[in-house]
N, C-alpha and C positions, 0 to 999 in steps of 0.2 A: 820133214819133208822130201827125203828123199825118194820117196815112194808116188809123190806126187813132179817130180821132173819128167822132163819129154825126152825122149831117150834120141839123139842127132839122128841114127840110123835104121829109125822105126820104118821111114817113109822109103826107103831102097830096098832094091830085092836082092835075094842072096847071089844073084849071078850080074848085079850091076855094078861096074866100076867107079870108084871114089871119084870123088873131081879130085884133079890131079896126077891120075891115073894109080895102078893097083886095084883089086879085087877085095870086095867088101867080105866074100867067103875067105878067101883062101891068102890074098896077101895081105902083110902085116902094113903096119902104119910106115912109111918110109920117115926118113927124117923131114922132108920136106911140108910134110901132114902135121907135126907136131905140133907148131903154133897154132893150127887150126883147133885142134884137139881140145888144146889149154882155152883158145879163144871160146869154143864151144862149152867147154867147163864154167867159164867165168858167167858165160849168158845165162846158162841154168842156174848159179847159184844166186844171181841178180834176179831172176825171174822167183826165184823160191822167197826171196828177200822181200821182194814187194808185193807176193801176193799174202804173205806172213805178215806184214805191218799194215794192210789196209784193215779199216774202218768197220768194213764190211765184211760180211761172212760170204764165202765165195766157193761154189764148186763147180764144176766140169764134167761133161759127159760126150763121150765119144758116141758116132755114129750107131752104136750098138746099145745104148743106154748105159755103158760100165762109167765107172766115178773115176776120170782121170786126175784130179787137183782138189784138196779139200785143205783150205787154210787153217789158220790157228782162230780165226772169229768165227769159222764153222764149227769148230770144236771147243770153242767156250761155251755158245747158245746150245750146243745140243750135247755135247760132252762125249764127244764120238770123236777120236785120234786119227791124224791121216793114214797112220798105219793100218786104221780098222775100216777106214774108208774107203780108199783108194782101191780099188780091182773091184768093189762090188756092184749088182747087175742092179740099177735103181734103189729105192729104199724099202723094199717088202720085205718085212721079218726084223727089220732093224730101227730103220728111223723113220717109219709109218705105219700103221694098222693095214692088216691085209685087206679089209676091207674098203682102206682108201690107196692103199698103194699104186693099183691100175688107174685110175683115176689121175693120182699128185705124176705119176711117171708119163702118161698120155698129153696131158696138158704141158708138160716143161719141155717134152720132145718135139710137140707140136711146135715151137719154135724155131728149128732145124729149119722148117721149111719154110717159114709163115716170113713176114717183113718187117723190121724194126723189132721193137724190145717187146714182150707183153708181160703183163703184170699180174699176178695170181697171187690169191690167198689158200694157206696152206696150213694144216696142223699138222705137226711131225712130234714124233717120239725124241724124247732125250735118253740117254742112255741110262738114267735114273728110274726110268719108266714113266716120269712127268710129260705132261702134252706142252708143246707152245707153238701160238698162232704165229707164221712167219707170214712177210711180203715179200714177194719175189718178183725181178727182172730179170726175164732170161730172151737170149738171142742166141740167132745158130751161129755156128763156127764153118767157113768154109776152107775146101783145100786148095793147094796151090793152082790144081785145075780147075776151081770153082765150083765146085761139086758140094753138098752136103756132108760136113766131117764131125757135127756135133754138136753141143749147145752150152754156154755157160750160163751161168746160174749166180745172181747177187741176190742173198736174202738179210731179214734182218727180223728181229721179233718186232709184232705190229703196234704194241705199246710204246716199244722205241720211236719207230716210223711216225706215230701218230701225234707223238709229242713233238717231234721235226717239225711236222708240216706244221702243226699248233702254232707253235712259236715263230717259224717262215711266217703264216698267214698274219697273226697278230702284228709282225713288225710291219707288215706289206697294209694290214689294215690300219694301223696307226698314222702310219706316213700318207696315206690316202684319205681315209675317211672318218679320220676320228674327229670327235669334237668338242678335242682341247688341243692345245698349242702342244707340238713336239718337237726337240730342237737338241740334234747333238752336235756337242763341241768338243775339240780335241783337248790335249793337254795346256795348249798354249790359249785356252777360253776364244778359239775362233769357231762357228758354225760349221760343220762341217755335211751335215743333214737337217732339214728342214721342210717339217711337213706342210699343205696350204694353209691348215687353218692359223700355223704359227705367222707364216709371211703375212696374211691377212692383219693379224695384229700387229706385226711391227711396221707394218703399211710398205713393205717393199716385195721383188719378187721372190721364188724360192732360191733361183741359182744367184741372184744378183746378190744375198744376203753370205754367200758359203765365203769364208776365209776373211772376213771382213772384221776389224774389232768391234766388239759389241758399244763401245763407245762412241762408234759413227751413228749409230741409231740412238741409241737411251742418252738423253741430256740430263737429267737427274736419276738420280738411283741406279747408277752403274757400279758405283763403290761395293754397295750393299750387294746386287747380283752376284759380282765378281767375288766378293768374299765370300759366299756360300757354295759358289762352284769351287773354291780352290781348299776350303774345307771337307768338300764333298770328297775332292779326290785326294787330301791328306787323312783324311778319318771316316770316311765314306758316308751312307746317305744319312738324311738328317731324321730324328725319329718323329717328324709330323711335320705336314705340310707350311710352309711359312707364307705371309700374305708380303708382298713387294709392292713399293708405289716409286713409280717412274714417270718420267715425260718423255713423250717422243718426239722425235723431229720428223715432223712429215709436210707433205708439199701443200698443204692445207694449214699449215703451223704448227704449233704445240700442242700436244695432248698428252692431261693427265690419266694415268690409267693405275688401275692395283690390279695385280695378277695374284691368284693366289698358286706356287709353285711346289712341288715335289722334286726332288733332284736322286738318281740313281748313280755310281758309280760304276762303269762299263772296266771291263778286264778282260784279258784274252784267254778263252778256255785253253787254247793251244800253249800256252806258255808254262813253264815249270813251276813260277813264281808269279803270283796274283802283279804284274806288271799294268799299270792304269792306263785306258786306250783315250778316256776321256770321260765326259758326265754326262750321262738322258735326262734332259731339262723338260717336265711337263706343267703347263700351265695352263689357268681358266683366267678369263677377265671377270670380274667380279665385282669390276667399280658401281654398277647401277646399285649393287645390291648392298654395299660397303658406304655408298652416298646414302643412302635411304637408313642404314643403320645409324649413319652419324645424326642424319636427320631426327631421326628419333630420339636419340638420346640425349640431341640440343633441345628439342622442345621437353622430353621429361624434364631435364635439369631447369630451363627456364621457366616452367607450369611450378616446379617446387619452389624456385626464387620468389616467384609471383606471391606463394600461398605463403612464404614466411615472411616475405615483406608486407604484406596485409595484416596479419599477426602483430608482426613489431608496430606497424603504424600506428593501430589499434589503441596500445599504449601509451600512445605521446598524447601529451596535453595540448600543445600545440600544433595547430595544423602543418604548419609551416616546416616542423621539423618530421613532422609523419611525410611530406612531401620529400625531404632529403634523404629521409630512412626507405624510400622507396625507391632513388637513384643508387642509394648504398648498394640494396640489394642487386639491383638492375645489374651494374657495373661488372657483376663477378662473371669474367670468361665473354664478356660484351664489348668491353671499352676500356679505355685507360682514365677517363675524364669525363663529367659531366656539369653542364650550365643548366641554370634556371633563368630565365630573362621574362622579367611579367612586361605586359604592355601597359603603358600609360595612355589614360583615359581622359578624354575630353570632358570635364565637368561640367559644360554645359549642353552635351549633347549627346555622354554617357557612352560615345564610342571612343574605341583606339584612335589616336594620335600619331600614331605610326614612329614612334620613339620606345625604347629598349630598356628596362632597367635591370640591373643584374642583381638579382636576390640571394642566389645561393650558387656554392661550386665548391669544386672537388681541389685540393691544391694542384699548383699549377708547375712543380718544380719536380723533381726525380722522386720524390719521397711522396709515395700514396697515403690518402688519408679519405677519412668522409665528407660528405659533401656537408660544408658549414655555408650559415645565413653570411653575407658580406655585410662587413660595417659600413655602415652609411650609405646604404643603397637607396639613395635618391639621384643621382648622374644619370641620365641616359650614356649607356653604351655607346662607344664611337664607332656604332656597323657604317661603312660604305653603302651608298647606292648599290642596290641588284644584290646584298647579302644574303647567303643561304637563309639564315632567319626570317628574313623580310622576305625570301620568295617563300617560304614555309607560311607565311602567314596569307600571304595573297593568293596560296594556292588551298589552303585549309587544309594543309597534308603533309607528309615526309617529302625532304628533301637533299637527297645526298651528293656528298662533289668530294671531290680527290685533287690531291696537289700535282701538278705537274710532273711527269716520269723523272724528266732529268732538266738541265738547265739552270741558269743564275734564278730564274723563278720561283725555283720547286723551295729555296728557302726561305722566301720573303712570301710565299704564299699565305703562313699561318699568321704573320705577325700581322699582313695588310689587314687579317681578318677578324683581329683582338682575340687570336686562341694562343695556346702555347707553342712555344717555338718546334717542338718534337710533333706535331700535328702533323700527320699526312693525309688523314679520310675524317670526313666529318658526316652526320645526319643529322637534321634539325626536325623537330615535330612540333605541330603546332598545339597549344595546349586549348582545349574548348571544353565548356560545362554551362550548360543551359543556354546553349543556342549562343554564346559568346565567345570569343577570342581572347584569353586570359596571357597569352604569353606566347613562350616558343622552352621547349627543351631541346639541348643540344649535347649531343653524346659524341666524341673523339677520339680516334685511334693512333698511335703511333706506328712507325717503321715496321716494326716485328709483325704487325697485324696487317690481314687483307683487308681490299675496303668492304663496306656495308654492298649488301644484298637487297632482294626484295625480302626476304624474310625475316632479315635483319629489320627491315623500317616496318615490317607489321610488329613485332615484337616489341621495338622501339613505341609504335602507337598504343599499343596495350599498356606500356608503364606508362606513356603521356596522360591517358585517361583517368588513370588513379592517383597521379601528379596533380592533374588539372580540379582534380575533386577537393584534393586537401587543399590548393591554391584559394579554391573559390571558399571556401568555408572560412581561411582565414581572413579573407577579405569582407567577409559577411559578421563574422565575427569583430571585426577593427570599425566598419559601418555602424553595427550597432550600438561600438560602445560612445562613437561620438555622438 
């Protein structure tokens, strides 16, 4: 780089005095000038080091088009060293084809009198004879008197520039217009950058999320999310996207969502060793698709259970055994206990008299078991007025009920309704056959299960239709035997 250094005396005429006394032509440097000379040499060394350390290739031309500077990146791209390049006029005959040299030189030197930077693309020649397409940014250099003194030109290979611009454009697009959430978290697992989609998914503003712990935004599921982030920081990206169920705290209340998430460990490209900067978290909300998938799977399972129950019931000689068999298959994945209550009929009118008798039930203790007939099933069940079973009879449909969420009444709720103490949710469905009300089927759930919903009631009604047919057959056979 010594050939590219600026000579401190080049701007002084032979007869002009040096600053501080003496003549630039005959007078030697006095003692008072030595520190200045040393300072100038140090400045030249610093300039040379800065030019050589640049990531971009750099060359400079004087006003006559002679190359005055050529750094190591320029040497790496084109293969010509500083000693070979500095002092040449233009690129003709060595770094550019003769047919292209005039155009290249003219467009570069035009920046000397132009305004601002000018960007061009040229095909230059490497020392080994190959051609390389470069993108240049050139600007004019002014002398002390303000007159044009030359041009400096920074250039790089076009494909490298395009890769850089593409990466920058991708980053900006992801944080502005992406159809999925993008969040950058630091090593402390606090968001540092949040795109608009992620902010909407988290029900917060983009700036309000920055620096806040994830636990302030996510009520449930934050442990799984932070576990994934810690793993990525320690081990690297996960091999495949993962689905995380989370419950968000929003102004409208808590919302449960499913996010299909991917994670990338971020490391600084400037560090000698891969020191992690944080994690890039990309996610999409797939709640609706997952709920539809779960519902479809649930319907297939329940349909299979009804199919199996029908085959099992067909092999039962006793119709009441068949009715109990339907409940045994229906309970799988649906409820913890089931009860069959038969309506007593007024012998004179043939209509239900408003009392129910327990005919079959599953064990009420902690040990699960099949639905079995109740011994001595002739005493009416002591249901209070307004009991959900009576409501189902009055409505000729399904009735759902749940215990209070808290308070002393929660423990007494099931006992008052003649259900097992662990009962928290109930679903009563009327038994109807040949236009008559035969009784009620009740499904019960414990605290580990969620409340019954409308799809559950539809399934319970499908089971009740089959149970009612079996109960009706049992009553008909009993009447015929008499």
